[in-house]
N, C-alpha and C positions, 0 to 999 in steps of 0.2 A: 640459465635455463628458462625463465619467465621471457626474458628480453627473446629469445629464439624464438619461443612458440608465438609472441606476440605477431614479431616481425615476419615467421614464416607460414605460419597459420591463419590468425585471428584477421589483422588488419588485411591480407587479401581477401579473404572471404567476406569481411565486411563489406569489400569495393564492388561486390560482385551485384548483379540485378538480382531483386529478389525474388524473381520468378525462376532464376538458376537456383540460388542459394535453396529454395523448398525441397530441390530434390534431395540434399543434404538430409532435410529433415525429414522426408521421406521415407530415406534409411534410416536414420535413427529411430522413429517409430517402430519399423519393423523389426529393430533390433530390440528394443523396449520390451513389444510384446512376447517375444520370442527368445533371444539369448540371454539379453543384460536386465532382465527386469527391476529397475532402480526404485531402492526400498519398498518392495512389493507389501511385506509383513507391514510398514508402515502403514502404508496407504490403503491395504485392506482392512488393518484395523480401524481407521478413522472413520473411511465409508460406511463399514458394518455398523460402528456406533452412531453415524449422523443419521442413516436410512434402517434402523432396523427392521422397519414393517416393509421391507421389499426382499425380492426373491434373492437369492445368488447369483442366479442369472442377469438381474437387473443390477446388482453391485460390480459385477463384473462388467455390464456395461460404461458403467462411468469411469472405472476402473480404465479402460480402455480410452475411452473421452479424453481422461485425462493426460493418458500419455500422447493424446495425438495431440493435446494444446501444450502441453510440454516440451516437448520436442520442436513445435513451432517460437514456442515462447524464448527457446535458448537460442534460435538461430536467427529471431527477430533481435533480439539483446545483442548477436554479434552484430547484426546489421545495425543496429542502432548507432553505434561506434562509428560509423563511417556514415550514415544516411544524409542526406545533404537537405538544407532547409526546403527547399522548392516540393523535395518527395516527402519529407516530415509531414508537412501541413496538407499534401495531398492524401496521406494514409491515414491521420489521427486529426479529427474534425471535431472541433466544439459547436455543440448545437445552438445554445445560447450565451455567447461567451458577454452578452449585454449584461447579465447579473453580476458578473466579478468588473465591470466598468462603472455599474452605477456604485458599487462599495469602493472605488478606486475615487471616484467622483467625492463621494464623502471623507474620502483622505481615509480609509478602513482598514487595516489589514486583516489578512481572513488566513485559516487553517483550512486547506484542501485536505480531507480525511477520505481515504481510499481504502484498500486493500490488494492484496497478493491474488488477484482476481483476472485473467488474460493477460493482454501488455500492460505492465504499467512502467517499464521503461521508457517507451517513446512518450508520454506523460513528462517523465522526469527531465528528459532532454529539451522538451520542446514547450515548457511551461511560461519560459520568459518569452518566447514567442508567442504564443498565445493570447496572456494576459497584460493589461497593464502594469500590475505589480511588479516589484522586484520580487523572483523568484529563488525560494532558500529548501535548501533538501535537509534534512537530518538523519544522519547517519553513524554508523560505526567502523571504523577502519577495518580495511580488509586484513587479512593474515599476513599476506605477501606486502608488504612495501611497494615493491614496482607495479604489481596490479592496480591496489589501491590510488596510488597517485596518476598511473594511465588511465582507469576508469573513470575516476570522479574529473579530471582535465577533460575528457571526453566528452562526458556528460556536460560538463559545466560550457563548453563551445559556443554556445547560444544565449550564454547570458544567466545561466543557473547559478545560485551561490550554495555550493555544497560543504555543510557545517560540521563538525564531529560533535555528537549529545552532548559533550561536557561542557561547548561554549556558546551553549543556546542562550543562557542569560544575556552574556555580554554582545552576543550579536543580535539580538533584537533590542537591547537598551541604543547599540547606535544607530540603528535604523529607525527607532523612536527618536533620539538627539537629531536625527538630520531631518525628519519632516516624511520620512520616505514609508510608504505602506508597501508590506512583503504578502506574498501569498507563499505559505509554508508548506510544503508537501507532508504526509502523515500517511504510513501504511500502520493502519492500527488491529491488523490479524494477528501480528505476532505473539508468540509466546512470552509474557512479562517475566521479567527475572526475578521476582520477588512477590512470592503468593501471597504475603500480609498486604502488600501495597497496591493490590489489584483489585479492579471492580470485579466482584464473582458476580456474575448470571447466568440463567442455564439457555446454551447454544448449541443446535442441532443436536436436541436432548443430552446435554452435558452440560454439567455443573464447570463452567469456566472461567478462568482469568482473565480477564480483558485490561490491556492498557490504558492506562487512565490518564496517559500524558497528554492528548488531546484537548481535553476537557478541563487539565491543570492548568495547558497553555493559553486557553481562551477565556479563563477567566482572569486569570495574573494579567493577560495585556488588552482586557477585551477585544478580542479579534471576534469576527465573525466567522462564521462555521460551513463551510460548503461540503455537500458529499457526492461522490461520485465513483461510478465504476465503468468502465469500458464497455460497449456492445459491439462484437463482430459483426459488421454488413456481411463482409466476405472476408476470403482469405488475405491477409495483408492490410485489410483496410478496415479503422476501428471510427466510433464514433461516442461522442460523449454529453450525457445531459445531467448538468448540474443542478442540485439541489440545496438551497439555502434553509440549513436547519435553524440557525439564529444567529441574527444582528445584533443580540444583545444576550450575550451570555451570562453577564449578573443579574439577569432577572429570571434567571433559571435554576429550579433546585437541583441538589447535588444528584448527580448520575443520570440525569436525562439525557444530555448530549452522549455520552457512552452506551446508553442503553437506544437509542434511538439510532446513530450509524451501526449498533450490532445488530439490530434488528433489521435493518435495510438491508445490510448482506446478508444475513441469512437465509430472508424474502428470496434473492437473485440465486445464493446456492439452492433453493430449494428448486426455484424454475429450471436453474442451467447448472446444475453442478461440477459439470467436466473442467471448465475452467479455473476452478479456484486448486491453487497449492496444496493438494492433499497429503503429496511426500512432505510436508514439514510436522515435525513434532507437536502438533499445537497444545497436547494435552498430557505436556510432563512435568507440570507442575504439582504440587502435592496441593487438596481441595483441603481449606482451613478446616479445624475441627468444628467450631461454631462461627459459622459462616453469617448470622443474622446479629450476631454480638460485635463483630469485624466491620459488618456493614454498617451498624449506628455510631462506632465510634470513629470511622472513616467521614462518616456524616457530618459529625459535632466537629472534628477537628477541619473541615473543609469549610462549614458555617464559622466558625472560631476565625478563617483566616480571609474569606471572600464575604460573609453575612453580616460579621459582627455581632451574631448572637447565635448560641447553639440547638435554639430550637427553632430555628426559622425554615 
């Protein structure tokens, strides 16, 4: 059935001109706001808790904006499976690629930290085209083995190396041994799997557990950390301004990298909330009883691993 759906619907749709593909997006958007309000309760709950000062009408406006972006995102995701290199370079532009070039010249590997905001798929597919580093993407396999293999093969067609989260260490060590600088894309706004291993902070007016993986990897492999979020120039066209968070992660105190990229994402959401993935059950993890105690334990463990002294 998956094979039939791919060759009968997904593949033909991915080859259509994007202006025509957006007609399907327009229809899908109308269905979302009328007949099939996808995850309506989750979206409304997330928005109301994140923007408690807004009126119900203003919160509904954010929900409508989300559905508009969500419809485009899904169709752009399908288009991503068949988009050409020429069109991808035209539609997804890096404004300051010299930042990555300078890090590459230093033989410095990079963690590209971003979020599920606007179009993240085109960066995944085009990353090896945009930067001199070997592109690496970390992900969990899809439930369907067919779709997992098919999508990752298409994501990798321009050079991206998609790896399973369980083989990160082996992959990084392999590239280090070969002397190949990597740029690894990490979407750090997902709900963590373990509350007790999360970095806890206030995000969008709520106690929130944040994935600590980017900071852990940066310190383990001494990688630079670069943050970005796409900006929409117009429909189907995006640009990215890269922001260097640190070139020396081992000089920073515990939590600073994670706190910084979380605040940057929060600022963008406050200024333009619609394009974030509000349908995600972001706050499903149980909040620990004693967060200050947990954070102190985490800080001490981190410093023992990376700073050689618990009081650093």
